[in-house]
C-alpha positions as CSV (number, residue, x, y, z in Angstrom):
1,X,5.7,24.1,20.4
2,X,2.8,22.6,22.2
3,X,0.4,23.3,19.4
4,X,2.8,21.6,16.9
5,X,2.9,18.5,19.2
6,X,-0.9,18.4,19.3
7,X,-1.1,18.8,15.5
8,X,1.4,15.9,15.0
9,X,-0.5,13.7,17.3
10,X,-3.8,14.4,15.6
11,X,-2.3,13.7,12.2
12,X,-0.9,10.4,13.4
13,X,-4.3,9.4,14.9
14,X,-6.1,10.4,11.7
15,X,-3.6,8.3,9.6
16,X,-4.0,5.3,11.8
17,X,-7.8,5.6,11.6
18,X,-7.7,5.8,7.8
19,X,-5.5,2.7,7.7
20,X,-7.9,0.8,9.9
21,X,-10.9,1.9,7.8
22,X,-9.0,0.9,4.6
23,X,-8.1,-2.5,6.0
24,X,-11.6,-3.2,7.2
25,X,-13.1,-2.2,3.8
26,X,-10.6,-4.4,2.0
27,X,-11.3,-7.4,4.2
28,X,-15.1,-7.0,3.8
29,X,-14.8,-6.7,0.0
30,X,-12.4,-9.7,-0.2
31,X,-15.1,-11.9,1.3
32,X,-17.7,-10.8,-1.2
33,X,-15.6,-10.4,-4.4
34,X,-17.0,-12.3,-7.4
35,X,-14.7,-14.9,-9.0
36,X,-11.9,-13.3,-10.9
37,X,-11.9,-10.0,-9.0
38,X,-9.1,-9.3,-6.5
39,X,-9.0,-6.6,-3.9
40,X,-5.9,-4.5,-3.5
41,X,-5.3,-2.3,-0.4
42,X,-3.3,0.7,-1.5
43,X,-2.0,3.7,0.4
44,X,-4.7,5.9,-1.2
45,X,-7.6,3.5,-0.8
46,X,-8.9,0.1,-2.0
47,X,-8.7,-1.0,-5.6
48,X,-10.6,-3.7,-7.5
49,X,-8.4,-5.6,-10.0
50,X,-9.0,-8.3,-12.5
51,X,-9.5,-9.0,-16.2
52,X,-12.3,-7.4,-17.9
53,X,-13.6,-5.3,-15.0
54,X,-14.8,-2.5,-17.2
55,X,-16.9,-4.9,-19.2
56,X,-18.1,-6.6,-16.0
57,X,-19.4,-3.4,-14.4
58,X,-22.9,-4.4,-15.5
59,X,-22.7,-7.4,-13.1
60,X,-24.9,-6.3,-10.2
61,X,-22.5,-7.9,-7.6
62,X,-19.6,-6.0,-8.9
63,X,-21.4,-2.7,-9.2
64,X,-22.5,-3.0,-5.6
65,X,-18.9,-3.6,-4.6
66,X,-17.8,-0.5,-6.5
67,X,-20.4,1.7,-4.8
68,X,-19.6,0.3,-1.4
69,X,-15.9,1.0,-2.0
70,X,-16.6,4.7,-2.9
71,X,-18.3,5.4,0.5
């Protein structure tokens, strides 16, 4: 019983830490996003959204943001 309580607490702490990291990354990327690119915070991570993103991946600013989001 005690081990289960510890595991539940650790899982809750890990989830909270993941949410904080996701929020911090989303906030940083929102400040640096090029025009026409929006940042969406999702339960599984952070997503870049906007028209023509695939075509715009050759834009150095956008490529840098994608690499930063992957880390």
